[in-house]
C-alpha distance (Angstrom), angle and dihedral (degrees) to the residues before:
residue distance angle dihedral
X1 . . .
X2 3.84 . .
X3 3.76 116.6 .
X4 3.87 107.5 -115.9
X5 3.80 91.5 -153.9
X6 3.82 91.8 52.7
X7 3.80 91.8 48.0
X8 3.81 91.6 50.5
X9 3.80 90.6 50.0
X10 3.82 90.1 51.8
X11 3.79 90.5 52.9
X12 3.79 91.2 49.1
X13 3.80 91.7 48.1
X14 3.79 92.6 51.0
X15 3.79 91.0 47.1
X16 3.81 90.5 50.6
X17 3.82 91.0 49.1
X18 3.79 91.3 50.4
X19 3.80 91.7 47.7
X20 3.81 90.4 49.6
X21 3.82 91.0 48.0
X22 3.81 90.5 48.2
X23 3.79 90.3 51.3
X24 3.79 91.8 49.5
X25 3.80 90.1 47.6
X26 3.81 91.0 51.6
X27 3.80 89.6 50.6
X28 3.81 92.7 51.3
X29 3.81 92.6 41.5
X30 3.80 93.6 67.2
X31 3.80 90.6 54.4
X32 3.79 92.2 45.6
X33 3.80 93.4 49.7
X34 3.79 87.9 54.6
X35 3.80 89.2 49.2
X36 3.82 90.6 50.6
X37 3.80 91.7 52.5
X38 3.81 91.8 54.1
X39 3.83 101.1 50.2
X40 3.80 117.8 122.5
X41 3.81 127.2 -145.7
X42 3.78 134.9 -170.7
X43 3.79 93.5 25.0
X44 3.82 101.1 155.8
X45 3.83 104.8 112.4
X46 3.80 115.2 -109.9
X47 3.80 140.1 167.0
X48 3.79 125.5 -138.8
X49 3.81 103.2 -123.1
X50 3.80 100.2 171.2
X51 3.81 135.6 22.4
X52 3.79 132.5 -172.4
X53 3.78 124.7 167.8
X54 3.85 103.1 -41.5
X55 3.82 93.6 -23.5
X56 3.80 122.1 110.5
X57 3.79 123.3 -170.5
X58 3.81 110.0 -149.2
X59 3.81 124.5 -155.7
X60 3.81 113.9 -163.2
X61 3.80 122.3 -136.7
X62 3.83 112.1 -144.0
X63 3.80 94.4 -172.9
X64 3.80 92.5 53.9
X65 3.80 87.1 48.0
X66 3.80 90.9 55.1
X67 3.81 92.9 -112.1
X68 3.80 110.7 140.9
X69 3.80 114.1 -167.0
X70 3.84 117.9 173.9
X71 3.79 111.2 -111.5
X72 3.80 93.4 -118.6
X73 3.82 89.2 57.1
X74 3.80 95.9 52.5
X75 3.79 116.1 106.8
X76 3.81 120.4 -128.9
X77 3.80 95.6 -153.4
X78 3.83 108.7 75.7
X79 3.80 127.8 -143.6
X80 3.80 119.9 -127.4
X81 3.82 112.7 -159.3
X82 3.79 112.0 -148.7
X83 3.78 107.4 -160.4
X84 3.80 127.2 -161.6
X85 3.79 122.3 -93.1
X86 3.82 88.9 -120.9
X87 3.83 122.2 80.9
X88 3.79 126.5 -6.7
X89 3.81 122.1 -60.8
X90 3.81 97.0 -126.9
X91 3.82 87.1 93.7
X92 3.82 81.8 85.2
X93 3.81 89.7 54.6
X94 3.78 100.8 31.8
X95 3.81 97.2 142.8
X96 3.81 133.2 -19.3
X97 3.81 96.8 -95.1
X98 3.83 92.0 44.2
X99 3.78 101.9 41.8
X100 3.80 121.6 122.9
X101 3.79 87.6 -166.4
X102 3.81 92.0 57.2
X103 3.81 93.1 46.1
X104 3.80 89.8 56.1
X105 3.81 92.0 45.3
X106 3.81 89.7 50.1
X107 3.81 87.4 52.8
X108 3.80 89.5 60.5
X109 3.81 97.2 -101.7
X110 3.78 127.5 143.5
X111 3.82 102.6 -130.1
X112 3.79 132.0 -155.6
X113 3.82 127.6 173.8
X114 3.81 134.1 -165.4
X115 3.79 113.3 -133.2
X116 3.81 104.9 -167.9
X117 3.81 95.1 -171.7
X118 3.80 119.9 -164.4
X119 3.82 121.8 -42.0
X120 3.80 117.8 -128.9
X121 3.79 126.1 -134.4
X122 3.81 87.2 -92.9
X123 3.84 89.9 60.3
X124 3.81 95.8 59.8
X125 3.80 91.2 102.6
X126 3.82 95.4 55.2
X127 3.81 110.3 122.6
X128 3.79 134.9 -158.9
X129 3.78 86.6 -97.7
X130 3.81 89.3 60.2
X131 3.79 92.8 49.8
X132 3.81 96.9 42.7
X133 3.78 105.1 32.5
X134 3.78 97.8 34.7
X135 3.80 113.3 23.2
X136 3.81 100.8 31.8
X137 3.80 92.1 38.9
X138 3.81 92.0 52.0
X139 3.81 90.7 48.6
X140 3.81 92.1 48.4
X141 3.81 90.7 50.0
X142 3.81 90.4 48.7
X143 3.81 91.4 52.3
X144 3.82 91.7 45.0
X145 3.79 91.6 51.2
X146 3.82 94.2 45.9
X147 3.81 93.1 47.4
X148 3.80 98.3 38.5
X149 3.81 89.9 -128.4
X150 3.79 123.7 134.6
X151 3.82 91.3 -151.6
X152 3.81 129.3 27.3
X153 3.79 137.6 -168.1
X154 3.80 122.9 -103.1
X155 3.81 129.5 -157.8
X156 3.80 112.5 -169.9
X157 3.80 124.5 -168.9
X158 3.82 122.8 -153.2
X159 3.82 109.2 -49.7
X160 3.81 87.1 4.2
X161 3.79 87.6 60.7
X162 3.80 92.1 52.2
X163 3.80 90.1 51.6
X164 3.82 89.1 46.5
X165 3.80 89.7 57.3
X166 3.81 89.7 51.4
X167 3.79 90.4 50.1
X168 3.81 93.6 46.7
X169 3.80 90.9 51.4
X170 3.80 90.9 51.4
X171 3.83 96.7 42.1
X172 3.82 108.6 24.0
X173 3.79 91.4 154.0
X174 3.81 89.7 66.9
X175 3.81 96.8 51.0
X176 3.80 122.8 79.3
X177 3.83 98.0 177.5
X178 3.79 133.6 -5.0
X179 3.80 125.0 -143.7
X180 3.81 119.0 -169.8
X181 3.78 121.0 -164.9
X182 3.83 118.8 -166.1
X183 3.79 89.3 -26.1
X184 3.80 123.9 173.7
X185 3.80 108.5 -134.6
X186 3.79 108.3 139.6
X187 3.81 122.5 48.9
X188 3.74 109.6 172.8
X189 3.80 113.1 109.7
X190 3.80 90.7 -33.4
X191 3.80 90.3 150.5
X192 3.79 93.2 -120.4
X193 3.80 118.5 143.8
X194 3.81 92.4 -139.1
X195 3.78 90.0 55.8
X196 3.80 89.3 56.1
X197 3.80 95.5 43.1
X198 3.80 91.8 46.6
X199 3.80 95.1 46.4
X200 3.79 114.7 133.5
X201 3.81 91.1 -120.6
X202 3.82 91.9 61.7
X203 3.78 108.5 24.6
X204 3.79 137.2 48.4
X205 3.84 112.0 -171.2
X206 3.80 90.3 -167.3
X207 3.79 90.1 70.9
X208 3.80 89.8 57.7
X209 3.79 95.9 51.4
X210 3.79 92.6 42.2
X211 3.81 86.9 57.4
X212 3.82 101.1 40.3
X213 3.81 108.4 16.2
X214 3.80 94.2 -144.3
X215 3.80 115.3 35.7
X216 3.83 108.0 -105.7
X217 3.79 116.6 -122.1
X218 3.83 89.4 -132.2
X219 3.81 89.7 60.0
X220 3.80 91.1 52.5
X221 3.81 95.0 41.8
X222 3.80 93.6 53.8
X223 3.78 90.8 48.7
X224 3.80 92.5 52.2
X225 3.82 91.9 45.3
X226 3.81 92.2 51.4
X227 3.80 90.0 58.8
X228 3.81 86.9 75.2
X229 3.84 104.9 15.3
X230 3.81 98.4 165.5
X231 3.79 93.7 55.4
X232 3.81 96.1 38.6
X233 3.81 98.3 44.9
X234 3.81 103.5 28.3
X235 3.80 120.4 8.1
X236 3.78 99.3 51.5
X237 3.82 91.4 53.6
X238 3.80 91.0 48.7
X239 3.82 88.4 52.8
X240 3.79 89.3 48.9
X241 3.81 93.2 55.1
X242 3.81 91.6 44.3
X243 3.81 90.0 53.9
X244 3.81 100.8 43.3
X245 3.80 89.6 118.4
X246 3.81 90.2 58.6
X247 3.80 106.4 81.2
X248 3.82 93.9 -172.3
X249 3.80 90.4 53.3
X250 3.81 90.6 50.4
X251 3.81 91.9 50.4
X252 3.82 91.7 49.3
X253 3.80 89.7 48.1
X254 3.80 91.5 49.6
X255 3.79 93.7 50.5
X256 3.79 91.6 50.8
X257 3.81 92.8 46.7
X258 3.78 90.5 49.9
X259 3.81 90.6 52.4
X260 3.80 91.8 47.8
X261 3.81 91.2 48.8
X262 3.81 94.8 48.7
X263 3.78 97.7 67.9
X264 3.79 124.4 166.0
X265 3.80 127.0 -134.6
X266 3.82 117.2 -121.2
X267 3.81 123.9 -131.2
X268 3.79 105.7 -101.6
X269 3.81 100.3 -132.6
X270 3.81 92.0 47.9
X271 3.81 91.5 49.3
X272 3.81 92.6 52.4
X273 3.81 92.4 44.6
X274 3.79 92.4 48.9
X275 3.81 93.4 49.0
X276 3.80 94.8 44.9
X277 3.80 100.2 41.2
X278 3.81 103.4 30.8
X279 3.82 106.4 28.6
X280 3.78 102.1 27.5
X281 3.80 100.7 27.5
X282 3.83 99.3 33.1
X283 3.80 84.3 -149.4
X284 3.80 97.9 152.3
X285 3.80 93.2 56.5
X286 3.82 91.5 42.1
X287 3.82 90.0 50.1
X288 3.79 91.2 -121.9
X289 3.82 100.0 113.9
X290 3.79 121.2 123.5
X291 3.80 127.7 -173.3
X292 3.76 103.9 -159.3
X293 3.79 104.5 -43.8
X294 3.83 93.9 -27.1
X295 3.79 121.0 104.4
X296 3.80 111.1 -135.2
X297 3.79 91.9 -140.1
X298 3.81 109.1 -166.4
X299 3.81 88.3 -168.1
X300 3.82 83.7 80.7
X301 3.80 91.9 64.9
X302 3.79 97.8 99.6
X303 3.80 97.1 133.6
X304 3.85 121.2 102.1
X305 3.82 111.3 -73.9
X306 3.81 127.6 -161.8
X307 3.79 122.2 -172.9
X308 3.81 120.0 -161.9
X309 3.80 109.6 -165.4
X310 3.79 134.7 176.4
X311 3.79 117.7 -128.3
X312 3.82 90.0 -147.4
X313 3.80 97.9 37.0
X314 3.82 105.0 137.7
X315 3.81 93.7 179.3
X316 3.81 96.7 53.1
X317 3.82 108.0 10.9
X318 3.82 117.8 -158.4
X319 3.82 90.0 -105.0
X320 3.81 88.3 63.5
X321 3.83 90.9 57.1
X322 3.80 114.8 25.9
X323 3.85 100.5 62.9
X324 3.80 89.8 63.4
X325 3.80 91.9 75.2
X326 3.81 88.7 63.8
X327 3.81 95.0 58.8
X328 3.81 100.7 48.5
X329 3.81 124.3 80.7
X330 3.81 96.8 -129.3
X331 3.79 111.2 125.6
X332 3.80 91.2 -161.1
X333 3.80 108.0 66.8
X334 3.77 129.5 143.0
X335 3.81 137.5 176.5
X336 3.79 126.4 -153.0
X337 3.80 108.4 -166.1
X338 3.78 114.8 -174.0
X339 3.80 134.6 -177.7
X340 3.79 97.4 -106.0
X341 3.79 141.2 90.9
X342 3.78 136.4 -106.5
X343 3.80 96.8 -79.9
X344 3.80 95.7 26.7
X345 3.78 87.0 66.3
X346 3.81 87.3 70.2
X347 3.80 102.3 33.9
X348 3.80 113.3 23.4
X349 3.80 115.2 111.6
X350 3.81 91.7 -132.6
X351 3.82 94.5 56.7
X352 3.79 89.4 51.8
X353 3.78 89.3 53.6
X354 3.81 99.4 39.7
X355 3.82 110.4 21.0
X356 3.79 113.1 30.9
X357 3.82 96.8 54.3
X358 3.84 85.8 54.9
X359 3.80 91.3 50.3
X360 3.80 92.3 48.8
X361 3.80 90.2 50.5
X362 3.82 91.8 47.4
X363 3.79 90.7 56.3
X364 3.81 90.7 45.0
X365 3.80 92.5 52.7
X366 3.80 89.7 53.7
X367 3.79 97.3 42.2
X368 3.78 103.1 56.5
X369 3.78 97.6 67.5
X370 3.76 125.8 -147.1
X371 3.84 116.3 -52.0
X372 3.79 119.2 -107.7
X373 3.79 115.3 -87.4
X374 3.81 90.0 -116.5
X375 3.81 89.8 68.4
X376 3.82 89.6 72.2
X377 3.80 111.6 103.3
X378 3.80 108.8 -103.9
X379 3.82 98.3 21.1
X380 3.78 107.5 111.1
X381 3.82 129.3 -174.5
X382 3.82 94.7 -83.1
X383 3.79 96.1 51.2
X384 3.81 90.6 41.5
X385 3.82 91.9 52.8
X386 3.82 91.3 51.6
X387 3.80 91.9 48.4
X388 3.81 93.3 47.5
X389 3.80 90.0 50.8
X390 3.82 86.9 56.7
X391 3.79 93.0 49.9
X392 3.81 98.1 -99.1
X393 3.80 99.6 122.9
X394 3.82 105.7 145.4
X395 3.78 139.4 40.9
X396 3.81 87.2 -108.1
X397 3.82 90.1 55.8
X398 3.80 89.8 49.7
X399 3.81 93.1 50.1
X400 3.81 90.1 51.7
X401 3.82 91.3 55.4
X402 3.80 129.6 74.3
X403 3.83 123.4 -113.4
X404 3.79 95.0 -119.6
X405 3.81 93.6 55.7
X406 3.80 92.0 43.4
X407 3.81 91.7 51.1
X408 3.79 90.1 52.4
X409 3.80 94.7 47.1
X410 3.80 94.7 45.1
X411 3.80 93.3 40.6
X412 3.80 86.6 -130.8
X413 3.82 131.6 144.2
X414 3.85 111.2 -93.1
X415 3.80 91.1 -125.4
X416 3.80 91.7 57.2
X417 3.81 91.4 47.8
X418 3.80 89.7 52.5
X419 3.81 87.1 56.0
X420 3.82 89.6 54.2
X421 3.77 91.6 54.1
X422 3.79 92.0 47.1
X423 3.81 89.2 51.9
X424 3.80 92.4 57.2
X425 3.80 98.1 44.0
């Protein structure tokens, strides 16, 4: 039979241990709260090179960031990051070891980013046409002019990716390669909670903008949080308390909480248009979307396309992204699907080790262009000049031709031409 005295002593001991632990936690908590107040975000140095209304176009400086890339490894074709209209873009530059911007800079890329900033009451009537055909187009032209490139690369995140697709369909001649990160493109039984909540049968976005004008960030934040209420309102705070002794964990937690707290309102007309045309109407995927009187024809998307999707993304599940590659004409499409969520794609340590070096290399492979035909072993200046005069200027042009035609154009022996083709196989 259990000893009542012994049992009572055990209870007292456990209570004392818990009280001691609580006291120690309270002691550490004061220090950690001070640490949380001092964290910095978005620290990669950048210059504002273009402004329009609230928009700022940032150009990142790798040298000022302490990133030294040999000149022969620097890419000529820049990357313009098109961020979403919701939240602040420093989630892509949260801290040096979890910065998408830095990973791209380390890969030799010249990086620009659109910071939309917060719309005023006067901006409530801005439409998708304003954002895509005016703001993005002006930023693309600025980057093209500064870089001397006719076509540039784009990396769009979330809603920014959806707008990047619209832009690429309208101006394919200005886009070299298109990267899409957690981008909503297909909303027909994708299994996403937002698709269900935003369905026409249950939700009228016009009522929201008639009430508020611009859509308040608090309204959006609560909606996103309620998609996973246990984790967002309970579990993450339990993890925080359990990891108070881990200063790095506390700093990471503080940066994320700061980003979540610093939401951005969304222009009312754009919000309603996006919900009605993209979520409810699925018009982009169905190739039925118009901005003003312009058809956003996705049959124009023939440039290389990379999708980066999160296996556990509950905001934009993979089924809301991946099918898009099947309805565009591009012959160079790729999908990187990784075991992370919507935000983890930008900030998890594993994606920065496993995913972003791949993305940087993908852009590099599609930015260097095909080497000049004279680089092929056996093609000297005379043969190269004859081939260029006939329109065969690069190795890619040569590979697309047949040996008999090339021999005739270059006035070269067939056997030698066969050697050229073997050299490029």
